[in-house]
Steps between C-alpha positions, in 0.01 A plus 500: 500500500244771493534770222619840604182732572670776318558297192121409501424866504728572207352218298153618570594848411648396167188274411260780581717754306508259202130462505438879521734553210300249289182676592641845408628362165158352420328835595737684275448250212116532515518885520749504205278275301196704584674834406637382165294212360216546255174503709168349395273754326792707358333521152169609643682744743678672192177537309323658792783739569481624144117540533528712811776712340737466800829688485835324527522598870152377578577172325829451687321589837226250436742229411700569829165476690412165336845353560474590864145357539390133537296494180609228241326673199671820384166656388308420827549851637348648183190287521393580853500808704545298835796308343648850395461642841637197675818527283512874571482444886756223485726713281485792738534296817805323359664824371369734771259738326684796651821389351357445140586776250237757408492405136431135589207610724361721227537200262292286727224748537489558127479129440200478734333784327555370152349165593218679678572306824381791721203475732302749283467219242186309631627176336831511678558291810629717786787347685709806628452854618735608214187443277306770677465854339556845620158646588350161620291543821640319795330418836771561772464343852715634775550412866456120462209541256300707749522836316380509131603773251427558136814530297644477148826413321690819448804346330649162419838374380641144476662554835217633723176692489331767690141554627341814620452571872306796647687535822195468725661219709826682561802589279578258215835427651340346802405197297849427352580134567153440620265253327192629307244301318418622149205382287433561130192398319465424135132536391335180403810287598626495855629680804878484539675571836827466663681624819811704444759681726517862402844562368512880509279804452490808274294770655140387437568145379630164640765315289452122497694206369342289218331174581412191302339344804148636425189350672232490226123479589298461189188710472303267267658160571167334573172506312281757664122510548292812554304478813305726739561364865468713818822522680628588848841646505703526831806705534806425723373745753171317536285741313238338262311629191258347255587470131443281203689220317505601130686224331662180628775269402708229685797746494331813610214735475356848442332637797296820531536700833373849583859599615818505296781253585867522409688224311665267746230547763375182671154435627260216563175450312201288566253396226241218428608275219191334343456123592829527715419725783690781666849575400753716721830569345782756507569698187762741380396804299675521164350798319243759558305550174279772629123534449466294189216266590156587341322280752680648804585866387574604850753235583869498417598198285794313647680211352634266758678164544434237759779481760556316827329159544251487209547144368147391585344816376695462176381132463129604558526795258643282227205250558251790493650635174493155345127456586419847359691429186336160461152636560552779243626245235194280568268798464657592168449139379141501612433829320666386193296176511179690534571726211568210275 
């Protein structure tokens, strides 16, 4: 006799319900244990809390963030700015930053400042836009990146931040819910960028959500070699001008051109790499340093990164830099030998 299909359905329902109940009990047990058990690094955490002179509110807030994070060591968020900001982001996402009490938000910002985890500290790793400072200059790209504007941070809270807008591309409220690209440069470190949807506007500024998804392009990631190579630069409209390659690395360059270019602008350059031949590669302008080259006083000095298909160029540049470095070392050895 075949079993009743309805009985099979009920049996399956009870089995699945029992398994789901076991999973929920285990999750509750793990969460309870994490929220109440003594964590690794508790002694070190207590010592550092005293050293930073955290208030009771700041300590409690920090502990809540740690308990809500995936870190096993209690002092992990005090040892690293990126770990701290990851814990902050996770905490705000879990609690909904707009539902968090103001005194808790103030405590988080105070903790960041006391530990000097803001971007103005050159030793701090930048992970989130919450580390930026009021007054920082920002490059703003509108209309899908086709329109570039200079901007700056006019105010910042733990919930959101605002950058200036001059109104030249229409009223500020036109950009509400539209994506804009923002780019911030920390001198000597990197260019950080992210695309954000405008949340609201306040007269002459655009209000943005915070982001921990920052694209980082290091300015000095690779060893650079000062050079002086003629360059032909071609713009998207087909116009070409002559310039000079001032320094070179496998990650980017400094180029001198008789015209100024804006950060984010793309162009192709062609130059002769000694022993390797002609290179033609797309670059993206990172910064305009102005007329700072003594050798080329009439040129604008522009830092740029390789982009597009540049794998072969990068490989040949690395080989060229290696040969130059090897030859320099051999020359130093020969000179030392001659002196001795």
